C-alpha positions as CSV (number, residue, x, y, z in Angstrom):
1,X,62.5,47.8,118.0
2,X,64.5,46.0,120.7
3,X,67.4,45.4,118.3
4,X,67.3,49.1,117.3
5,X,67.5,50.1,121.0
6,X,70.6,47.9,121.4
7,X,72.2,49.5,118.3
8,X,71.5,53.0,119.6
9,X,72.8,52.1,123.0
10,X,76.0,50.8,121.4
11,X,76.3,53.9,119.3
12,X,75.8,56.1,122.4
13,X,78.5,54.1,124.3
14,X,81.0,54.5,121.5
15,X,80.4,58.2,121.2
16,X,80.5,58.9,125.0
17,X,83.7,56.8,125.3
18,X,85.4,59.0,122.7
19,X,84.1,62.3,124.0
20,X,87.2,63.5,126.1
21,X,89.8,62.1,123.8
22,X,89.0,64.4,120.9
23,X,88.6,68.2,121.0
24,X,88.2,70.8,118.2
25,X,89.7,73.6,120.4
26,X,89.3,76.4,117.9
27,X,85.6,75.8,117.3
28,X,84.9,75.3,121.0
29,X,87.0,78.5,121.9
30,X,84.8,80.4,119.3
31,X,81.6,79.0,120.8
32,X,82.7,80.0,124.4
33,X,83.5,83.5,123.2
34,X,80.2,84.0,121.4
35,X,78.2,82.7,124.4
36,X,80.2,84.8,126.8
37,X,79.0,87.9,125.0
38,X,75.4,86.7,125.4
39,X,75.9,86.0,129.1
40,X,77.3,89.6,129.6
41,X,74.2,91.0,127.9
42,X,75.6,92.0,124.5
43,X,74.5,91.4,121.0
44,X,77.3,89.1,119.9
45,X,76.8,89.8,116.1
46,X,77.2,93.5,116.8
47,X,80.4,93.0,118.9
48,X,82.0,90.7,116.2
49,X,81.0,93.1,113.5
50,X,82.8,96.0,115.1
51,X,86.0,94.1,116.1
52,X,88.1,93.7,112.9
53,X,90.0,90.6,114.2
54,X,87.0,88.7,115.4
55,X,85.1,89.8,112.3
56,X,87.6,88.0,110.1
57,X,87.8,85.0,112.4
58,X,84.0,85.0,112.6
59,X,83.7,82.8,115.6
60,X,80.0,82.1,115.1
61,X,78.8,80.9,111.7
62,X,75.3,79.7,112.6
63,X,71.8,81.3,112.9
64,X,70.5,82.1,116.3
65,X,68.6,78.8,117.1
66,X,71.9,76.9,117.3
67,X,72.8,79.0,120.4
68,X,70.6,76.8,122.6
69,X,72.7,73.8,121.9
70,X,76.1,75.4,123.0
71,X,75.0,77.9,125.7
72,X,74.6,75.2,128.4
73,X,78.2,74.1,127.9
74,X,79.5,77.6,128.1
75,X,77.5,78.2,131.3
76,X,78.7,75.0,132.8
77,X,82.4,75.8,132.0
78,X,82.2,79.3,133.3
79,X,80.8,78.0,136.6
80,X,83.1,74.9,137.0
81,X,86.2,75.5,134.8
82,X,86.1,71.7,134.4
83,X,87.2,70.7,131.0
84,X,85.6,67.2,131.1
85,X,82.2,68.8,132.0
86,X,82.6,71.2,129.1
87,X,83.4,68.5,126.6
88,X,80.5,66.4,127.7
89,X,78.0,69.3,127.8
90,X,79.0,70.7,124.4
91,X,79.1,67.3,122.6
92,X,76.1,65.6,124.2
93,X,73.3,67.6,122.3
94,X,75.0,66.7,119.0
95,X,75.5,63.1,120.0
96,X,71.9,62.7,120.8
97,X,71.0,64.6,117.6
98,X,72.9,62.0,115.7
99,X,71.2,59.2,117.5
100,X,67.8,60.8,116.8
101,X,68.7,61.0,113.1
102,X,69.5,57.3,113.2
103,X,66.0,56.7,114.8
104,X,64.4,58.9,112.1
105,X,66.2,57.0,109.4
106,X,64.8,53.8,110.8
107,X,61.3,55.3,110.8
108,X,61.5,56.5,107.2
109,X,63.0,53.2,106.0
110,X,60.3,51.3,107.8
111,X,57.7,53.6,106.3
112,X,59.1,52.9,102.8
113,X,59.7,49.1,103.1
114,X,57.4,47.8,105.8
115,X,60.3,45.7,106.8
116,X,61.5,46.2,110.4
117,X,64.7,44.2,110.0
118,X,65.7,46.0,106.8
119,X,64.9,49.4,108.4
120,X,67.0,48.5,111.5
121,X,69.9,47.6,109.3
122,X,69.8,50.9,107.4
123,X,69.6,52.8,110.7
124,X,72.6,51.0,112.0
125,X,74.6,52.0,109.0
126,X,74.2,55.6,110.2
127,X,74.4,55.1,113.9
128,X,77.6,53.0,113.7
129,X,79.2,54.6,110.7
130,X,82.7,55.7,111.7
131,X,82.6,58.6,109.2
132,X,79.4,59.9,110.9
133,X,80.9,59.4,114.4
134,X,83.9,61.5,113.2
135,X,81.7,64.3,111.9
136,X,78.9,64.5,114.5
137,X,81.1,66.5,117.1
138,X,82.4,63.3,118.7
139,X,85.8,64.0,117.0
140,X,85.5,67.1,114.7
141,X,83.9,69.9,116.6
142,X,81.4,71.0,114.1
143,X,77.7,71.4,114.9
144,X,76.0,70.0,111.8
145,X,74.4,67.0,113.5
146,X,71.5,69.3,114.7
147,X,70.4,70.7,111.3
148,X,70.8,67.2,109.8
149,X,68.4,65.9,112.5
150,X,65.8,68.6,111.8
151,X,66.0,68.1,108.0
152,X,65.6,64.3,108.3
153,X,62.7,64.9,110.7
154,X,61.2,67.2,108.2
155,X,61.4,64.5,105.5
156,X,59.8,62.0,107.8
157,X,56.7,64.2,108.6
158,X,56.5,65.2,104.9
159,X,56.2,61.5,104.0
160,X,53.7,61.1,106.8
161,X,51.5,63.9,105.4
162,X,50.7,61.6,102.4
163,X,47.8,59.9,104.1
164,X,44.0,59.9,103.7
165,X,43.2,61.8,107.0
166,X,43.2,65.4,105.7
167,X,43.4,67.1,109.1
168,X,46.3,65.0,110.2
169,X,47.9,65.3,106.8
170,X,47.7,69.1,107.0
171,X,49.2,69.2,110.5
172,X,52.0,66.8,109.5
173,X,52.8,69.0,106.5
174,X,53.0,72.1,108.6
175,X,55.1,70.2,111.2
176,X,57.5,69.2,108.3
177,X,57.8,72.8,107.3
178,X,58.5,74.0,110.8
179,X,61.2,71.3,111.3
180,X,62.8,72.2,108.0
181,X,62.7,75.8,109.2
182,X,64.4,74.7,112.4
183,X,67.1,73.2,110.3
184,X,67.5,76.5,108.4
185,X,67.5,78.4,111.8
186,X,70.4,76.3,113.0
187,X,72.4,76.3,109.7
188,X,71.4,77.9,106.4
189,X,72.0,75.0,104.1
190,X,68.5,73.4,104.4
191,X,67.3,76.6,102.6
192,X,68.7,75.0,99.4
193,X,66.6,71.8,100.0
194,X,63.3,73.8,100.5
195,X,62.5,73.9,96.7
196,X,62.8,70.1,96.6
197,X,59.9,69.9,99.1
198,X,57.9,72.6,97.3
199,X,58.0,70.9,94.0
200,X,56.3,67.8,95.5
201,X,53.3,69.8,96.6
202,X,50.4,70.0,94.1
203,X,48.3,72.8,95.5
204,X,49.4,76.5,95.5
205,X,47.9,76.8,99.0
206,X,50.1,74.1,100.3
207,X,53.2,75.7,98.7
208,X,52.5,79.0,100.3
209,X,51.8,77.5,103.7
210,X,54.9,75.3,103.6
211,X,57.1,78.3,102.6
212,X,55.6,80.5,105.4
213,X,55.9,77.8,108.1
214,X,59.5,77.0,107.1
215,X,60.4,80.7,107.4
216,X,58.9,81.0,110.9
217,X,61.8,79.6,113.0
218,X,64.5,81.8,111.4
219,X,62.3,84.8,111.5
220,X,61.2,84.3,115.1
221,X,64.7,83.4,116.5
222,X,66.5,86.0,114.4
223,X,64.1,89.0,114.8
224,X,65.4,90.2,118.1
225,X,69.0,90.4,116.9
226,X,68.0,91.7,113.5
227,X,66.1,94.6,115.1
228,X,69.0,95.1,117.6
229,X,71.6,95.6,114.8
230,X,70.4,94.6,111.4
231,X,73.5,95.5,109.5
232,X,75.8,93.3,111.7
233,X,73.3,90.4,111.8
234,X,72.7,90.3,108.0
235,X,76.4,90.8,107.1
236,X,77.8,88.1,109.3
237,X,74.9,85.6,108.8
238,X,74.7,85.8,105.0
239,X,77.7,87.5,103.5
240,X,80.7,86.9,105.7
241,X,82.5,83.9,107.1
242,X,86.0,83.0,108.4
243,X,88.4,84.2,105.8
244,X,86.1,86.8,104.3
245,X,83.2,85.0,102.5
246,X,80.4,82.6,103.2
247,X,81.1,79.1,101.8
248,X,77.5,78.7,100.7
249,X,77.9,81.8,98.5
250,X,81.4,81.6,97.0
251,X,80.5,83.8,94.1
252,X,80.4,86.7,96.7
253,X,84.2,86.2,97.3
254,X,85.9,89.6,97.3
255,X,88.5,88.3,94.8
256,X,85.8,87.9,92.2
257,X,85.2,91.5,91.1
258,X,84.0,91.0,87.5
259,X,80.2,90.7,87.0
260,X,80.9,88.4,84.0
261,X,83.0,86.1,86.2
262,X,80.3,86.0,88.9
263,X,77.7,85.1,86.3
264,X,79.9,82.5,84.7
265,X,80.4,80.9,88.1
266,X,76.7,81.2,89.0
267,X,75.1,79.8,85.8
268,X,76.3,76.1,86.0
269,X,75.4,76.1,89.7
270,X,71.9,77.4,88.9
271,X,71.5,74.8,86.1
272,X,72.3,72.0,88.6
273,X,69.9,73.3,91.1
274,X,67.1,73.6,88.5
275,X,67.7,70.0,87.4
276,X,67.8,68.8,91.0
277,X,64.4,70.5,91.8
278,X,62.7,69.8,88.5
279,X,63.6,66.0,88.3
280,X,60.4,63.9,88.5
281,X,61.4,61.4,91.1
282,X,61.0,60.7,94.8
283,X,61.7,63.6,97.2
284,X,64.7,61.6,98.7
285,X,66.4,61.7,95.3
286,X,65.5,65.4,94.9
287,X,67.1,66.2,98.2
288,X,70.3,64.3,97.4
289,X,70.5,66.0,94.0
290,X,70.0,69.4,95.7
291,X,72.8,68.7,98.2
292,X,75.2,67.6,95.4
293,X,74.4,70.8,93.5
294,X,75.2,72.7,96.7
295,X,78.5,70.9,97.1
296,X,79.3,71.8,93.5
297,X,78.5,75.4,94.2
298,X,80.9,75.4,97.1
299,X,83.7,74.4,94.7
300,X,84.1,71.0,96.3
301,X,85.3,72.6,99.5
302,X,82.9,70.5,101.5
303,X,84.8,69.4,104.6
304,X,82.5,68.7,107.6
305,X,79.5,69.6,105.5
306,X,79.8,66.1,103.9
307,X,77.7,64.8,106.8
308,X,74.5,66.4,105.4
309,X,74.0,64.0,102.6
310,X,74.7,60.7,104.4
311,X,71.3,60.0,106.0
312,X,69.5,60.7,102.7
313,X,71.9,58.5,100.8
314,X,71.4,55.6,103.2
315,X,67.6,55.9,102.6
316,X,68.3,54.8,99.0
317,X,69.0,51.4,100.5
318,X,65.2,51.2,101.1
319,X,64.7,51.1,97.3
320,X,64.0,47.9,95.5
321,X,66.3,49.1,92.6
322,X,69.8,47.6,92.9
323,X,71.4,50.6,91.2
324,X,69.8,52.9,93.8
325,X,71.1,50.7,96.6
326,X,74.6,50.9,95.1
327,X,74.4,54.7,95.0
328,X,73.3,54.7,98.6
329,X,76.4,52.7,99.6
330,X,78.6,55.1,97.7
331,X,77.0,58.1,99.4
332,X,77.6,56.5,102.8
333,X,81.3,56.8,102.0
334,X,81.0,60.3,100.6
335,X,82.7,62.0,103.6
336,X,85.8,59.9,103.4
337,X,88.1,62.1,101.3
338,X,87.1,65.2,103.3
339,X,87.8,63.4,106.6
340,X,91.3,62.4,105.3
341,X,91.9,66.1,104.4
342,X,90.8,67.0,107.9
343,X,93.1,64.5,109.4
344,X,96.0,66.0,107.4
345,X,95.4,69.7,107.4
346,X,92.8,70.8,109.9
347,X,94.2,72.8,112.7
348,X,96.1,76.0,113.6
349,X,99.7,76.5,112.3
350,X,102.0,79.1,110.8
351,X,105.5,79.1,109.4
352,X,107.0,78.4,112.9
353,X,104.8,75.8,114.6
354,X,101.3,74.5,115.0
355,X,99.4,71.2,115.1
356,X,97.1,69.6,112.5
357,X,95.0,66.5,111.9
358,X,94.8,63.9,114.6
359,X,97.5,65.8,116.6
360,X,95.2,68.8,116.6
361,X,92.2,66.8,117.8
362,X,94.2,65.3,120.6
363,X,96.4,68.3,121.4
364,X,94.4,69.2,124.5
365,X,96.0,66.3,126.4
366,X,98.9,65.0,124.3
367,X,100.2,68.4,123.3
368,X,102.1,67.2,120.3
369,X,103.1,70.1,118.0
370,X,103.1,68.2,114.7
371,X,102.1,69.8,111.3
372,X,101.6,66.7,109.2
373,X,102.0,68.5,105.9
374,X,105.5,69.5,106.9
375,X,106.6,66.2,108.4
376,X,105.6,64.4,105.2
377,X,105.7,67.0,102.4
378,X,104.2,64.5,99.9
379,X,100.9,65.0,101.7
380,X,100.8,68.6,100.3
381,X,100.0,67.1,97.0
382,X,97.4,64.8,98.4
383,X,95.1,67.5,99.6
384,X,94.4,69.1,96.2
385,X,94.1,65.6,94.7
386,X,91.5,64.6,97.3
387,X,89.6,67.8,96.7
388,X,89.6,67.1,92.9
389,X,88.5,63.5,93.6
390,X,85.7,64.9,95.8
391,X,84.6,67.3,93.1
392,X,84.6,64.5,90.5
393,X,82.7,62.3,92.9
394,X,80.0,65.0,93.3
395,X,79.5,65.4,89.6
396,X,79.6,61.6,89.0
397,X,77.0,61.0,91.7
398,X,74.8,63.8,90.3
399,X,74.9,62.2,86.8
400,X,74.4,58.6,87.9
401,X,71.6,59.5,90.3
402,X,70.0,61.7,87.7
403,X,69.9,58.8,85.2
404,X,68.6,56.4,87.8
405,X,65.9,58.7,89.1
406,X,63.1,56.8,87.5
407,X,63.2,54.6,90.5
408,X,60.8,56.1,93.1
409,X,59.7,55.3,96.6
410,X,56.2,54.7,97.8
411,X,54.9,54.7,101.4
412,X,54.1,51.1,102.2
413,X,53.3,51.5,105.9
414,X,51.1,54.1,107.4
415,X,52.7,53.6,110.9
416,X,49.8,53.3,113.2
417,X,49.6,56.0,115.8
418,X,50.5,53.7,118.7
419,X,53.7,52.8,116.9
420,X,54.5,56.4,116.4
421,X,54.7,57.2,120.1
422,X,58.1,57.1,121.6
423,X,56.5,56.1,124.9
424,X,53.4,53.9,124.8
425,X,50.8,54.4,127.6
426,X,50.7,50.8,128.6
427,X,52.4,49.8,131.8
428,X,54.6,47.2,130.1
429,X,55.9,49.8,127.6
430,X,56.5,52.3,130.4
431,X,58.4,49.7,132.4
432,X,60.6,48.9,129.4
433,X,61.2,52.6,128.8
434,X,62.3,53.2,132.3
435,X,64.6,50.3,132.1
436,X,66.2,51.7,129.0
437,X,66.6,55.1,130.6
438,X,68.3,53.5,133.6
439,X,70.7,51.7,131.3
440,X,71.6,55.0,129.6
441,X,72.1,56.7,133.0
442,X,74.3,53.8,134.3
443,X,76.4,53.9,131.1
444,X,76.9,57.6,131.2
445,X,77.8,57.7,134.9
446,X,80.3,54.8,134.5
447,X,82.0,56.4,131.5
448,X,82.2,59.7,133.3
449,X,83.9,58.1,136.4
450,X,86.4,56.3,134.2
451,X,87.2,59.5,132.2
452,X,87.5,61.6,135.4
453,X,90.1,59.1,136.8
454,X,92.1,59.1,133.5
455,X,92.2,62.8,133.0
456,X,93.0,63.5,136.7
457,X,95.8,61.0,137.2
458,X,97.2,60.3,133.7
459,X,96.6,63.4,131.5
460,X,95.7,67.0,132.2
461,X,93.6,69.0,129.7
462,X,94.5,72.3,128.2
463,X,92.1,74.7,126.4
464,X,92.8,78.0,124.8
465,X,91.4,80.5,127.3
466,X,92.3,84.1,126.4
467,X,89.6,85.9,124.5
468,X,88.5,89.5,124.1
469,X,86.7,90.9,127.2
470,X,83.8,93.3,126.3
471,X,82.3,95.7,128.8
472,X,80.3,99.0,128.3
473,X,82.0,100.8,125.4
474,X,85.3,98.9,126.1
475,X,87.2,96.1,124.5
476,X,90.1,94.5,126.4
477,X,92.6,92.1,124.8
478,X,95.1,90.4,127.2
479,X,97.5,87.5,126.6
480,X,100.0,86.2,129.1
481,X,101.2,83.4,126.9
482,X,100.1,80.7,129.4
483,X,98.9,78.4,126.6
484,X,101.4,76.3,124.7
485,X,100.0,77.4,121.4
486,X,99.7,80.9,120.1
487,X,96.3,82.4,120.8
488,X,93.9,82.3,117.9
489,X,93.7,86.1,117.7
490,X,97.5,86.4,116.9
491,X,98.9,86.0,113.4
492,X,102.6,85.5,112.8
493,X,104.8,87.0,110.1
494,X,108.5,87.1,109.4
495,X,111.6,85.1,108.6
496,X,112.6,84.5,112.3
497,X,110.9,82.4,114.9
498,X,109.3,82.4,118.3
499,X,109.1,80.0,121.3
500,X,106.3,79.9,123.9
501,X,107.5,78.9,127.4
502,X,104.3,78.4,129.3
503,X,106.1,76.1,131.7
504,X,108.2,78.9,133.1
505,X,107.3,81.4,135.8
506,X,106.4,83.9,134.4
507,X,105.3,82.4,131.2
508,X,106.5,84.3,128.1
509,X,107.0,84.2,124.4
510,X,110.5,84.7,123.0
511,X,110.6,86.5,119.6
512,X,113.8,85.8,117.6
513,X,114.2,88.4,114.9
514,X,117.1,86.6,113.3
515,X,116.0,85.2,110.0
516,X,117.3,86.5,106.7
517,X,116.9,88.7,104.7
518,X,115.1,91.2,107.0
519,X,115.3,89.6,110.5
520,X,111.6,89.9,111.0
521,X,109.6,88.1,113.6
522,X,106.3,89.6,114.7
523,X,102.9,88.7,116.0
524,X,99.9,90.9,115.6
525,X,96.3,90.7,116.5
526,X,94.6,90.1,113.2
527,X,93.8,87.5,110.6
528,X,96.2,86.8,107.8
529,X,96.5,90.0,105.7
530,X,94.3,91.9,108.2
531,X,96.9,93.5,110.4
532,X,94.7,96.4,111.7
533,X,93.2,94.2,114.3
534,X,91.5,96.8,116.5
535,X,88.6,99.2,115.7
536,X,90.0,102.7,115.1
537,X,90.2,104.3,118.5
538,X,91.0,107.8,119.9
539,X,91.1,106.5,123.4
540,X,93.2,103.3,124.0
541,X,95.9,102.0,126.3
542,X,98.7,99.6,125.4
543,X,100.8,97.9,128.1
544,X,103.7,95.5,127.5
545,X,105.9,93.6,130.0
546,X,109.1,92.6,128.2
547,X,112.7,91.6,128.7
548,X,115.4,92.5,126.1
549,X,117.8,89.6,125.3
550,X,120.3,91.2,122.9
551,X,121.0,92.4,119.3
552,X,122.5,90.5,116.5
553,X,126.2,91.2,116.1
554,X,125.6,93.3,112.9
555,X,122.4,95.0,114.1
556,X,122.1,98.6,115.3
557,X,118.6,98.2,116.7
558,X,115.5,96.2,117.4
559,X,111.8,97.0,117.3
560,X,110.1,95.6,120.4
561,X,106.7,96.9,119.5
562,X,105.1,99.0,116.8
563,X,101.8,100.8,116.9
564,X,100.2,103.7,115.1
565,X,102.5,106.7,114.9
566,X,105.8,105.1,116.0
567,X,107.7,102.2,117.5
568,X,109.4,101.3,120.8
569,X,112.6,99.4,120.9
570,X,116.4,99.4,121.3
571,X,118.8,101.7,119.5
572,X,122.5,101.2,119.5
573,X,124.8,104.3,119.3
574,X,128.5,103.5,119.6
575,X,129.0,101.3,122.6
576,X,125.8,102.2,124.3
577,X,122.3,100.8,123.8
578,X,119.1,102.5,124.9
579,X,115.4,101.9,125.1
580,X,113.8,104.5,122.9
581,X,110.4,105.5,121.4
582,X,110.7,106.7,117.9
583,X,107.9,109.1,116.6
584,X,107.3,108.4,112.9
585,X,105.2,111.5,112.4
586,X,107.6,114.0,113.7
587,X,110.8,111.9,113.0
588,X,112.4,112.2,116.4
589,X,113.0,109.8,119.4
590,X,112.5,109.9,123.1
591,X,115.2,108.3,125.2
592,X,113.6,106.1,127.8
593,X,116.4,104.3,129.7
594,X,119.7,102.5,129.1
595,X,119.0,99.0,127.7
596,X,119.5,96.1,130.0
597,X,118.3,92.5,130.4
598,X,115.7,93.0,133.1
599,X,111.9,92.9,133.0
600,X,110.3,96.3,132.2
601,X,106.9,97.7,131.5
602,X,106.2,99.9,128.5
603,X,102.9,101.8,128.1
604,X,101.4,104.1,125.5
605,X,98.1,105.9,125.8
606,X,96.2,107.3,122.8
607,X,94.2,110.2,124.0
608,X,92.2,112.2,121.4
609,X,95.0,112.0,118.9
610,X,97.9,112.6,121.4
611,X,100.2,109.8,122.6
612,X,101.4,109.6,126.2
613,X,104.5,107.5,126.7
614,X,105.3,105.7,130.0
615,X,108.3,103.5,130.9
616,X,108.2,101.4,134.2
617,X,105.3,103.6,135.3
618,X,107.1,106.9,134.7
619,X,105.8,109.5,132.3
620,X,108.3,110.1,129.6
621,X,106.6,112.4,127.1
622,X,103.5,113.6,125.2
623,X,103.3,113.6,121.4
624,X,100.6,115.7,119.8
625,X,98.8,114.8,116.6
626,X,95.7,113.3,115.3
627,X,96.8,109.6,115.4
628,X,94.2,107.0,116.0
629,X,95.1,103.5,117.3
630,X,94.2,100.5,115.2
631,X,97.2,98.0,115.2
632,X,100.0,96.6,117.4
633,X,102.9,94.6,116.3
634,X,104.9,92.6,118.9
635,X,108.4,92.0,117.7
636,X,110.1,93.4,114.6
637,X,107.8,93.8,111.6
638,X,110.0,96.1,109.5
639,X,112.1,95.3,106.5
640,X,114.6,98.1,107.4
641,X,118.2,96.8,107.2
642,X,120.2,96.6,110.4
643,X,117.5,95.5,112.8
644,X,117.6,92.2,114.6
645,X,117.8,90.4,117.9
646,X,115.6,88.7,120.5
647,X,113.1,89.8,123.2
648,X,110.9,88.0,125.7
649,X,107.3,89.1,126.4
650,X,105.5,88.2,129.6
651,X,102.2,89.7,128.8
652,X,100.5,92.2,126.4
653,X,97.4,94.2,127.3
654,X,95.3,96.5,125.0
655,X,92.3,98.4,126.2
656,X,90.1,100.2,123.6
657,X,88.0,102.6,125.7
658,X,85.7,103.9,122.9
659,X,84.6,100.5,121.4
660,X,81.5,101.3,119.3
661,X,79.2,98.8,121.1
662,X,77.3,100.3,124.0
663,X,74.1,98.4,124.4
664,X,74.3,95.9,127.2
665,X,71.2,94.4,128.8
666,X,71.0,90.9,130.1
667,X,67.2,91.0,130.4
668,X,66.9,91.9,126.7
669,X,69.2,89.0,125.8
670,X,67.2,86.6,127.9
671,X,64.0,87.7,126.3
672,X,65.6,87.6,122.8
673,X,66.5,84.0,123.4
674,X,63.6,82.6,125.5
675,X,60.5,84.2,123.8
676,X,61.3,82.8,120.3
677,X,62.1,79.4,121.8
678,X,58.8,79.3,123.7
679,X,56.9,80.3,120.6
680,X,58.5,77.6,118.5
681,X,57.9,74.9,121.1
682,X,54.2,75.9,121.3
683,X,53.8,75.7,117.6
684,X,55.5,72.3,117.4
685,X,53.4,71.0,120.3
686,X,50.2,72.4,118.7
687,X,50.9,70.7,115.4
688,X,52.2,67.3,116.8
689,X,49.6,67.0,119.6
690,X,46.2,67.9,118.4
691,X,44.2,69.3,121.3
692,X,40.9,68.0,120.0
693,X,42.1,64.4,119.9
694,X,43.8,64.9,123.3
695,X,40.5,66.0,124.9
696,X,38.4,63.3,123.1
697,X,40.8,60.6,124.3
698,X,40.6,61.8,127.9
699,X,36.8,62.0,127.8
700,X,36.7,58.4,126.4
701,X,39.0,57.2,129.2
702,X,36.9,58.8,131.9
703,X,33.7,57.3,130.3
704,X,35.2,53.8,130.4
């Protein structure tokens, strides 16, 4: 155990040392936005469901229990605005989850081999695996380390339930089910592993109990939000994801309309799952086969999900069968092609600029706008090749493991109760434990001090900050272009270009509508093809601060902004140029002011179908109609000939005053979070610490 402690300490040191140097800004921005809604007393699933842009971005792709692992970081950042504190507080739970998984891998390997040295070696392959370190939030900002920990813990207690003591065996089995349920309640994928556990149970009563207990965490943690807004909760959790569909259910993709196509896609996936569950082998093999079937269902689009299979694959090294050990070593390398893809293509970019791969993960302090797939165009061919290799790897592993599944595992060590305790009651063990804790504390403090000095005097850290502000029946979007990258809510389209100058005062974005053939250059709040980025509104306010630079020599006008019902811009008539608002509905224009190159404010108010036009605070006209507000283009989005030029924008503000989310109650949110958590902790405590044995042990101590 002492050697294992040193390995875990080294693994912790490596991860903590890397914490501030890598940041998945998009995922962390999404987590902060989701948690900000909770802190304001809103149901975040309901808010996201009713905001078209955030609905398609889908900033939260996890069940409710995962909230507890990111909420402390959001609270810490909102209080301190310290980027280092945020990075540490958001990554620490996942780092310790990864270390806990390493410890559980050790326990399971020791349980199967009765060889401490071999078990320690297997655990070290997980704790010090560079691929695991990359995927457990240390580098890539995904939160899969927690459900992986719960699932491996479930496997451990499932194996522990196979002992002669019936009462303990029953409690261990229930604890295994609860832990698997916690995995499901933090990410849905362990749901596909559940049948692998059920097929190993011999009694119908055990199957029923295991199913019920594994459903408890998701039901308890999700019930408050389900009752609050069931339509939003179910749609976002099960059917929707970033880009429009859930990766665990690709046959629900909107592009697949035909029922025959859906069935043709579904049948081979079902066949693989049936084989994975029905195979008569050890539960470890069944779990691995289930995950491979799931990866196949996802079309090989595995990405960060490749972490799920690694700990189970490493447990194959505990087998006496050489072929199984070889398969285990292959599975330890399974994430490699997906990490390479992440290092090439992961990150925000459009046709103008962006940052990907290692430049994205280090952008928060290096700020290098490098899109690797454009710098080295050959890499564009590598990504589909690696995806194909990954898909072939999945099928090959499934076939090879299926043929080798006669090799099974047996529990060789019952792990006496005193060895099961993390902290032994003896004074010597307590002293060692406290020494270990002090080492951890000293290491953490030392690393924090070093990092604080580096990121204070050498580099400064930049996060994406601007996100929608939600208040009672109101949605407010504001962007002052103070970040060096385009905000995640904006999408870009057109043949022209843009430049963000966040180093100027005021900061601004320069839109150059100068590209052929249409001279378009526009940004809009939306996601890809979704350009109606706001909920339809009869009561909204748009405000823009802009500075007109000039027209192209051959152009007769420029659209500065377009929204429902008309556009605002510059029109050239003879030798004069004027700022105008053109009403598309009634086909006439309102002259606002002679065009110049100064900063101006333009506003439009949508009021029960009417539009009120303001220029530099002066009321310029009222346009009647039944027009609702739902989109805003900044820059020139039209393909009309004769338009082109450039314009600078200092800030853009949109306020939707009839946002269809009204329920705001911080007390209800607090109860919705804390009551389920308390219930789950009590259940786990009851199953892990038997009150009868606890009382008997205390009575015996007093008698002595």
